[in-house]
C-alpha positions in Angstrom: 60.1 122.1 113.3 58.2 119.0 114.4 60.6 116.3 115.8 58.1 113.5 114.9 57.9 114.5 111.3 61.7 114.9 111.2 62.1 111.4 112.7 59.7 109.9 110.1 61.7 111.4 107.2 65.0 110.1 108.7 63.5 106.6 109.2 62.2 106.6 105.7 65.7 107.4 104.3 67.4 104.8 106.5 64.9 102.2 105.2 65.7 103.1 101.6 69.5 102.8 102.3 69.1 99.4 103.9 67.0 98.1 100.9 69.3 99.7 98.3 72.5 97.6 98.5 74.2 99.7 95.8 74.0 102.8 98.0 75.4 100.9 101.0 78.2 99.6 98.7 79.0 103.1 97.6 78.8 104.4 101.2 81.1 101.8 102.9 82.9 99.6 100.4 84.3 102.2 98.0 85.8 104.4 100.8 87.7 101.4 102.2 88.9 100.4 98.8 90.1 104.0 98.2 92.0 104.0 101.5 93.9 100.9 100.6 94.5 101.8 97.0 95.6 105.4 97.7 97.7 104.3 100.7 99.6 101.6 98.8 99.4 102.6 95.2 99.6 106.4 95.3 103.1 106.8 96.4 105.0 110.0 95.4 108.2 108.9 97.1 111.2 108.0 94.9 113.0 104.9 96.3 114.9 102.0 94.9 115.0 103.3 91.3 116.3 100.6 89.0 119.7 101.7 87.8 122.2 100.2 85.4 125.9 101.0 85.3 128.4 100.9 82.4 131.8 101.2 83.9 134.4 101.5 81.1 137.1 102.7 83.6 136.9 99.9 86.2 139.2 101.8 88.6 139.1 102.6 92.3 137.5 106.0 91.9 134.8 104.7 89.4 133.9 102.0 91.9 133.8 104.5 94.7 131.4 106.7 92.8 129.1 103.7 92.0 129.2 102.7 95.7 128.0 106.2 96.6 125.0 105.8 94.3 124.3 102.3 95.5 124.4 103.4 99.2 121.7 105.9 98.6 118.2 104.6 99.4 116.9 106.2 96.2 118.8 104.0 93.8 119.2 100.2 93.3 122.0 99.0 91.0 120.2 96.3 89.0 123.0 95.4 86.6 126.5 96.2 85.4 126.4 96.2 81.6 129.3 96.0 79.2 128.2 98.8 76.8 125.7 101.5 76.2 123.9 99.5 73.5 122.6 97.1 76.2 121.8 100.1 78.4 119.6 101.5 75.6 117.8 98.2 75.4 117.1 98.2 79.2 115.7 101.7 78.8 113.6 100.9 75.8 112.1 97.8 77.5 111.3 99.8 80.7 113.7 97.6 82.7 115.5 100.5 84.2 115.0 104.2 84.8 118.6 105.4 85.0 121.8 104.4 83.2 125.2 105.7 84.5 128.1 105.6 82.0 131.6 106.1 83.3 134.1 106.7 80.4 137.6 105.3 80.1 140.3 107.4 81.8 137.9 108.6 84.5 140.4 108.1 87.3 143.3 109.2 85.2 141.8 112.6 84.5 140.8 113.2 88.1 144.2 112.2 89.4 145.8 114.6 86.9 143.5 117.4 88.2 141.5 117.6 85.0 137.8 117.6 84.5 136.3 114.2 83.7 132.9 113.7 82.1 130.2 111.4 83.4 127.1 110.5 81.4 123.8 109.9 83.1 120.7 108.8 81.0 117.3 109.2 82.7 114.0 107.9 81.4 111.9 111.1 81.1 108.5 109.4 80.3 107.3 110.7 83.6 108.7 114.3 83.9 108.0 114.7 87.6 109.6 111.4 88.5 112.6 112.1 86.2 113.0 115.6 87.7 113.2 114.1 91.2 115.7 111.5 90.1 117.8 114.2 88.4 117.9 116.2 91.6 119.0 113.2 93.6 121.8 112.4 91.1 122.9 116.0 90.9 123.2 116.1 94.7 125.2 112.9 94.8 127.5 114.2 92.1 128.0 117.5 93.8 128.8 115.9 97.1 131.4 113.7 95.3 132.8 116.7 93.6 133.2 118.5 96.9 135.0 115.5 98.3 137.4 115.4 95.4 137.9 119.2 95.5 138.7 119.2 99.2 141.2 116.4 98.6 142.8 118.4 95.8 143.1 121.5 97.9 144.5 119.6 100.9 147.2 118.2 98.6 148.1 121.8 97.5 148.1 123.4 101.0 150.0 122.9 104.2 146.9 122.4 106.4 143.7 120.5 106.1 141.0 122.7 104.4 137.4 122.4 105.6 134.4 123.4 103.6 133.3 127.0 104.4 129.6 126.2 104.6 128.2 123.4 106.7 124.5 123.1 105.7 122.3 121.4 108.3 118.8 120.7 106.9 115.9 120.1 109.3 112.5 119.0 108.0 109.5 120.1 110.0 106.0 118.5 110.1 106.9 115.4 107.9 110.3 114.5 109.2 110.5 111.2 107.3 109.4 112.9 104.0 106.9 110.1 103.5 104.2 111.0 101.0 101.6 108.7 102.7 101.7 111.0 105.7 100.0 113.6 103.4 98.1 111.2 101.2 96.2 109.3 103.9 94.7 112.3 105.6 93.8 113.8 102.2 91.8 110.8 101.1 89.4 111.7 103.9 88.3 114.7 101.8 87.6 112.5 98.8 85.7 109.9 100.9 83.4 112.7 102.3 82.7 114.0 98.8 81.8 110.4 97.6 79.5 109.7 100.5 78.2 113.2 101.1 77.8 114.7 97.6 77.5 111.7 95.3 74.9 109.9 97.4 72.9 112.9 98.4 72.8 114.1 94.8 70.4 111.2 94.1 68.0 111.4 97.1 65.7 114.2 96.0 66.0 113.4 92.3 64.9 109.9 93.2 61.7 111.3 94.8 60.9 113.2 91.6 61.6 110.2 89.3 59.6 107.8 91.5 56.7 110.2 91.6 56.7 110.4 95.4 57.6 114.0 95.6 54.0 115.0 94.9 52.9 112.8 97.8 55.5 114.4 100.1 54.2 117.9 99.1 50.7 117.0 100.2 52.0 116.0 103.7 52.4 118.5 106.5 56.2 118.5 106.1 58.1 121.7 106.0 61.2 122.4 103.8 63.6 122.5 106.8 62.3 119.1 108.1 62.6 117.5 104.7 66.0 119.0 104.2 67.4 117.8 107.6 65.6 114.4 107.3 67.4 113.7 104.0 70.8 114.9 105.2 71.1 113.4 108.7 71.4 109.7 107.6 74.2 110.5 105.2 75.9 112.7 107.8 76.1 109.8 110.2 77.4 107.5 107.4 80.0 110.0 106.3 81.2 110.6 109.8 81.5 106.8 110.4 83.5 106.5 107.2 85.9 109.2 108.4 86.4 107.5 111.7 87.1 104.2 109.9 89.6 106.0 107.6 91.4 107.5 110.5 91.7 104.1 112.2 92.8 102.3 109.0 95.3 105.1 108.4 96.9 104.6 111.8 96.8 100.7 111.8 97.8 100.0 108.2 100.1 103.0 107.4 101.1 104.4 110.8 99.7 107.8 110.1 99.0 109.4 113.5 97.1 112.7 114.0 99.3 115.2 115.7 96.6 117.8 116.4 93.5 117.9 118.5 90.9 115.2 117.8 87.9 117.3 118.7 89.0 120.1 116.4 89.4 117.5 113.6 85.9 116.2 114.4 84.4 119.7 114.3 86.1 120.6 111.0 85.1 117.3 109.5 81.5 117.7 110.6 81.4 121.1 109.0 82.9 119.8 105.7 80.4 116.9 105.7 77.6 119.5 106.0 79.0 121.4 103.0 79.2 118.2 101.0 75.7 117.2 101.9 74.4 120.6 101.1 76.1 120.6 97.7 74.8 117.1 96.9 71.2 118.1 97.9 71.5 121.3 95.8 72.5 119.3 92.7 69.6 116.9 93.4 67.2 119.8 93.8 68.3 121.5 90.6 68.5 118.5 88.3 65.6 116.3 89.4 67.2 113.5 87.5 69.3 110.8 89.1 71.5 110.3 86.0 72.1 113.9 85.4 72.6 114.5 89.2 75.2 111.7 89.4 77.2 113.1 86.4 77.0 116.7 87.8 78.1 115.5 91.2 81.2 113.8 89.7 82.1 116.8 87.7 81.5 119.4 90.4 82.5 117.6 93.6 84.6 114.5 93.2 86.9 115.6 90.4 87.6 119.1 91.7 88.2 117.7 95.2 90.8 115.3 93.7 92.5 117.7 91.2 91.9 121.2 92.4 92.3 121.0 96.1 96.1 121.1 96.5 95.9 117.4 97.3 97.7 115.5 94.5 98.7 118.5 92.3 100.1 121.7 93.8 97.9 124.7 93.1 100.9 127.0 92.7 101.9 125.0 89.6 98.5 125.5 87.9 97.6 128.2 85.3 96.3 131.4 86.8 92.6 130.9 85.8 92.6 127.4 87.5 94.1 128.9 90.6 91.2 131.3 90.8 88.7 128.4 90.3 90.2 126.5 93.3 88.9 129.2 95.6 85.3 127.9 95.1 86.4 124.3 95.8 85.5 123.4 99.4 88.1 120.6 99.5 90.9 123.1 99.1 90.1 124.5 102.6 89.5 121.2 104.2 92.8 119.8 102.8 94.5 122.9 104.5 92.8 122.0 107.7 93.8 118.3 107.5 97.4 119.2 106.8 97.4 121.6 109.8 95.8 119.1 112.2 97.6 115.9 111.0 101.0 117.2 110.2 101.6 120.6 111.8 99.7 120.3 115.0 98.1 123.7 114.5 95.0 124.9 116.4 92.0 127.0 115.8 94.0 130.2 115.9 95.6 129.2 112.6 92.8 127.3 111.0 89.9 129.7 111.6 90.1 131.3 108.1 89.5 127.9 106.4 86.8 127.0 108.9 85.1 130.3 108.2 85.1 129.7 104.5 83.6 126.3 104.9 80.9 127.7 107.2 80.1 130.3 104.6 79.7 127.6 102.0 77.4 125.7 104.3 75.2 128.7 105.0 75.0 129.7 101.4 74.1 126.2 100.1 71.6 125.6 102.9 69.8 128.9 102.1 69.7 127.9 98.4 68.3 124.5 99.2 65.7 125.9 101.6 64.6 128.4 99.0 64.3 125.9 96.2 62.3 123.5 98.5 60.0 126.4 99.5 59.4 127.2 95.8 58.5 123.5 95.2 55.7 123.8 97.7 57.2 122.4 100.9 
């Protein structure tokens, strides 16, 4: 491999990037926009859910139950309504997500040691969101039931009765249960695919469409030199975007890496190489910028977003999709990001994912080299 020829190809690709403002926009502006949008907009936490209350009982116990709901950070009592008709209007107009209806005689039944009904209406337009709300309200109701049951048993007995089980829950890795602690690191995988795969999917196809590939074939340039010369500029750009994403994640959202920075850098470099190799492979095969761009979106960006265990858990997918995720490189990189950012795990735990990424890189590089050799380089 001749260093001078390699340097010439790298310089040529950098000059093209500088002249093509659209590529620079895709390389730097879109990743920054994604960080801000995903960080602020893609929030899976359920907080301050707009809630309305219809209290037909208006007694001490009904007000106490409402105060329990209001004290929770998950719910915000937006209005106290006189009847369920208005509550239905609130739900129809999307002004509330939850309506709590307390019937007349609520306290009377409880004081008489009888079961009292409580109606809770949830907007199920978003089933995941509604399921989380239902879980929170079920937990609040069960806690209130335990409080009333203990009070009843204490009235019946001679001594104070304590609950037999005292559950103490401790959350590891993401103690605050903030979704952004998982979303911000995961966006790095998406950024790498945009810069690495989408941009590089155009570079060789552009040479074919512009008619310069025949000129390159007539030059004393080898396949390995051409391959590396096309990949190195985008490797540096992708690595710069990753470092910017890490800084923005810490400054804007307070997401701090718990693991080793150099392990993160090594894993990221390996994943960038996989993305670059995949983009160049698409460009080699299609030889058309339009087709290459569409294929890159379908085979790199969308799978990285949907089939990587990033936004949607793989365990909830159909069996055939779960098998497909094994050939999505982002799945293994997301696992590495979670281990380094949240779990503070080292190489001893992450080597299986690193090994798979390395195998992807070797396979794609070999395919690219073989295709370029067949083209006459």
